N, C-alpha and C positions, 0 to 999 in steps of 0.2 A: 194702642190703638191695633185696628184688626188686622190682619194680611191672611192670604191663600197664597200657599206657594205650591205651584202646578209644577209637580215632580220630586220624587225622594231620589234621585240618584246621589252623587256625592254633592254637589254644590247645593241643591235645593233642598236635603236634609241638614247638610253642615249651617246655613243660611237660616233655614226656621228653625231649627234647634237655639243659635246665636240670636235672633231677633227675639223667641220667646224667652231667653233670657234676661234681655234687655226691658222683659216687662209686658210685654207685647202680647195679644193675642193671635196664635199662628193656628191654620188648619193646613195642613201638608196634602194635596191630592195627587194621586197615583192610579192609576189602571190596572196594575199589576195588583189581583187581590189578594196572591201569595203575601208580597210584599207590605200591604196593607196590614193584614193579620198578623202577619210578624212583628211590624211595628207594634201593634196595639199590645201584643204582648211582651214587649220589651227587647223585642232580639232586632239586632241591629244588623242590616243586610252587607255592611263595608268594612273594614277596617281602618280606623281612625282615631289614635289614643285619645281615650276622655269622651270619645261622641256617646259612647252607651249613658255613662253619669249624666251627662248634661240632656241628652234626647227623655231618659228615664225621669230624670227630677222635673224637669218642666213638665212631662209629661202627669206626673202624679199631683203635680203642682195646679194643674187644670191650666196651664198656658197653650199646651201643646197638645193637638191631636191630627188624627190619621183619618182620612176617610178616599174611597172611591169617586165619590158623586161630587163633581165640579158644581153644578149649580149653586145649589144651597151655598157653598164655601166662597163662591164670587160673588153672589149676591150681596153678602153679609161682611164682605171685606171692602175697606178704606184703598188696600193698595193691595194688587194682584200681580205676582212673579210669575214669569214665564221662565222655569228653570228645567227644560228638559233638555235631552241628549243633541248633538248637533257634529254628528260621526263624520267620517270624510266618504263622501259619495264616490262609491267605485266610478272609475274610470277618469275621471279629471281630477280626483282628489280635491274640489270644492265641498266648503260643508253642506252637510246634508239638513233643509232648513224644514224639512215636512212636517216633522214633530211642533217646531214651534209655530207653523200655519194652522196645523190643523188645531193646536192651543188657543191661537188666538180667534180664531173660527167660532170654538167653544164658548172660549170669553164672553164676544159680542154675542152670543145667542142667551147666556144665561145674566148678565149683568143690567143692572136697574137703578136709574139714579147715578150720578156722579163716578166714574172710576177710573183710578189711575193703574195704566197697565204698563209694567216696567219688564225690558229684555232683560233676565239675567244671563241666560246663554251667552252663550261665547258664539257670536253672528258676524257675517261680513258687514262691511259698511252700506248702509241703505236697508239693511233688515226691519228698523224701526219703521219705515215709509211705508213699506210692506207690508206690515203689522196694521197701519193704521188702514192703511188702502182698503184690508179685510176688514178691518171689525166695521169701518164707515160703510162699506158695502150691504153688510147686515144688517147696521143701527143708521140709519142715513141721521136719523134725529138723537144718537144718542150723544150723552154727555161725555167726554173721557179725554184722558190723553196717554200717549203713548211715551215713556222714557226708556234709555239706558243706562244702566248701572251695571257694569263688567264687573265678571268677582277675579280677585288676585290671590285665590286660595291655594297655599303649598297643600302637596299632600303630606302625612304628616304632622305638617303645622297648622291646620286650617283653622282651628281654634283659637289658638294664636293672634293667626292671620285676621280673623274676621272683629278679634276684638279690639285688637291695638294693630291697625293696619298703618301702612304708609300715607295711603291717601284714601279718600272714596271717589268716586269720577258718576259722577248724573250729567247726563243729557237729555236736557229737553230747553222746549222755548218757551214754556210755561212756566209763571208764578205761581199759581197754584199747584201745581207737582212740585214747583223746588221746595214751597212750605210743607208740605206731605213728608220729603225725604229729610228735609231738616228735623219734622220730629220725630222722624222714623230712626234717624240715626243719632237723634240727641245725646244718650248716654255717651257717644264718642268723644264730644264736647269737650268731657270734662279731661279725657287725655288731649288734648289739643288736636286733635285729628286733622288735618286739611282737608275739606267739603270742597271738591272744585267742580265747580256750573260748568258746563260746556254745551256747545250744540248736539243734537243728539247723533250725526254722523262723526262727529269731531270724538265724544267717546268710542264710538265704536271700531274706531280705527286704534283709540289709545292703546286697548287691548290685545289688540295683534301688534302692535307696534312693539307692545313691552316684552310680548313674550320671544318677539323675532329679534329681538335686540338679545337677550339672555340666549337665545339658542345660539345667535352668532357668536358671543362670547364665550362657549363652550367651545364651539366647534375650531376657534382662534385659539384656545389655550391646548386643545389637545392637537392641532398641526404644531402648536411651538414644542410638543413635546416631542412629537416625532422630530421635530431639528433638534431638541437636546439631546436624546440617544445616541444621535447621529454624531454628532460633536464633541459628545461627552460633558455636557453641561446636565444641571438638575433643575427639571420644570418648576418644582416646590419654591425652592430656594427665586428663580426669575419669577413665578405668579406672588410672591409676597414684595418682590423690588419693583415690579409696577402696580401692583395691589394699594401698596401705601400710596401713590399717587392718587390724591383728591380725585381729579378728573376722571378716573377708572377705576379704583374701588375693589376691594378683593375680594367681593361675592360673585361666585359663579365662574371663578379661574382655578376651577380642582379639577386637573386630567383625570380622563378612565376612559372606560370602552364607550360612551356616547351618548348623548342624551335620549330618553323614551318617554312614557308615561301617555297621559291622556289629551294635554297641551302644547309641548313644543314641536311635536311632527304632526299632528293635525294642522294647528294654528299657523306654521310656516306654510304649510301648503296651500291652506286657503287665502291665506295673503298675498300668495305668488299667483294665485288665479284670479282675484279681486285685481292686482296691478295688469295682468295680463288682459283682462274685460276690460280697465281704464286705458289700456295702449301706452301703460307705462313700465319701466325698467325696475326691478329688484334684484339686482344682478349680486349683490352682497348676500344676501337673505336665499336666495338660489345658489350659491356656492356652499354657505352653511349648512343649506340641509342637505346636499348632495355628498358635502365633506364628511356628513355625519352617517349617513347612512354606508359609506363606505369601509368607514372606520367598523363599523360593528364587524364587517364582515375579516378586515385586517386583525381584529383581533383576536380571533380564533387561529388565525394562522400564525399571528406571535407566539400562542400558546404552544401550538405544535412545533412549531422551532425551537422553544424553550427545551420542550421534549426530546430533542436530539434530530428533531427531523418528520418523526413518526410517532403515531399514537396508536398505531394497530392492533389492539390486542392490549393497550392499556385500562387500566383503572381510573379514569377521574373522578377525585370529589371538587365538586361544586359547592361551595357558599352561598348563599345569595341567588334568587330569580329572578324577585320582581326590581322594577326600573330604581327603586330608591329604598331606602328604608322608612320603617314605619307607616308599610301599606302592604295590603293585598293586590298593588293595582300589576296585574301585566302588560298591559297594553304597550306598546312597540316596546317593552326592555330588551336590553342588549341580550341577555341570553336567550330570548329568540333564533338569535342569527347566530351565537358563537355554541350554542351545546347543540344545535343539528349538524352545523357544519364539525364539531368533534364526533359526533356518531358518526356523520358520513365517511367521516377518517379511518373509523373502522376500532372508536373510543367506547368502553361502556362507563355511563356517565353517573357517580353517586351525587345525588345532590340533597340539601338540607336549607329549609327558608323556614324562618319561626311564623310569618303569618301564609306564605305564598304558595305552597305547596296544594291547595284543594282547587285555587283557581290555574295554577302552570299544568297540574297533572292533564287536562284534558289537551292542553297545547304543547307539551312536550312529550310525546309517546317516546317509548323504551326507557325513561330515565327511572333507576331508581331511587325510588325517596326513602328516605332515612328517617330515623328517631330523631335524632340531635348528628351537630357537626361530628363525634370520635366517631357515630358509624360510619359518616360520610367517608371520612378519612385513613377508615381500616382498612390497611395491606392497599393504600392505594398510590398510585407510581406518578402522580403529582396532584397538588393541590391548586384550584383555582378558587382565588376571591372575587366574586362577581358583586357583592351588593354591600354595601358598609353599616350592615346592622351593630349594633354597639356590643352586642355580646362575642361577635367576631374580632373586636380591636382588640382585646386581651386576652388571646389564645396563652397556655403555657406551653411556650416555642418547644421546649424539652419536653413536651408528653405530645406533641404533635411529630415530633422528629422520630418518636418511639414508634408511633403510630403508623406512620407514610412505611411505604416499603422502600423509596427512595427521597432522602432529604429534599425535595424539591417544590417550591411556592412561587406560583404565579398570581403576584398582588396587583388587580386589576383598577384600585381604588386608591393606592401607596397609604394604607394605613398603617404600614410598619416601617420601620428605620432600617437601614441598610446597616448597621452599626449590629443591630439585635439580632439580624440573620449571621452575621460573620462568626459574631459568639458562639453563637450555635452551633455553626458550621452547616448551616442549610442554605442549599445554591437560591437564589432569590432573583425573580424574574419583575420590576415594578413598570410602571408609563412614565417613559422621561426621564428615565434615573438609571444611571451605570448599574451592570448589573452585578450581583455578588456571585 
């Protein structure tokens, strides 16, 4: 099949490359000339493990190409995906759909013959209806369908998530559209991937409901972590104890400094605005969002308390600044709240991240960026672990103790055990566990 993917951001590029790897002929469209030029040279604008190999392998095979010209790509396509950004709108937190609507109008002007237009962007309920209206207004006699096909890609695991998903959700009322989507995703049938067809509005709600539920799960375990610290319990054991219940499950029960990234903060706010406009209440989601925002600020207070109540004049080493490992994404990362708070309290911050420092630099002025974790820790008064990159999981603690000016580690990801720290004689503060 021939596919046009409008937008070469995270979702568009990963989806386009994966569809090409399925054997489809994919053209990725973007207005950013520099991005298209870089992709044609084999340069990947984002960090995602394995994406460079996937993109360039399919590019050399002739199944994946890049262009600024939307018209020819749309006219030659069986399926056109809209995968542009939907950032939070300033003022009310709702999703900004201007890029989606602009893309829809351009598709309408370019399409000829039957066209299936698919919203891959994360959009509020009812967006598909508006896209259909826009296209119909410009093509009154046009033959087309509009479907919703939300993405469920985790940064750092996006290729695996696309090729081996828990489910594929398609929202459409058209049997013709369903058949095209079945053909498009046919390679997944070999893995017996559930393909769920729903009404279009239902598919749009599924995406937001899934992210809001996972965000709530994270906020819940973080509040339980606070309780554990107060009463002398261990949150990791609590999480295991409740996660073994099949009705709950173990995923997203890892206590930490709060969620961030491109999806959970933005999507929970957009869902809350949608509910407000619909005259319904989502008090649980609202509480989860508020709890998460407050948590990031409390983590800076936790670090300062661990340092004796003041970090004025202290050198603080920070390992990891991205919102999660295996990505360079800094959107709503906890570090963006925690590090400025430490600086405001008088600390000098020395930080290292394997992939995120270029993105983080303009967002975190005054931070001293180091060439590796050892340089960050050298003569530091405390070590703070903010992101659980694999290379931080097996540090030589004896060597760490020698590098630090004083043996103090604040581990906001709980990647070490208390017994390890006891053996090395290191003061150790973690989340939801007793202090060493």
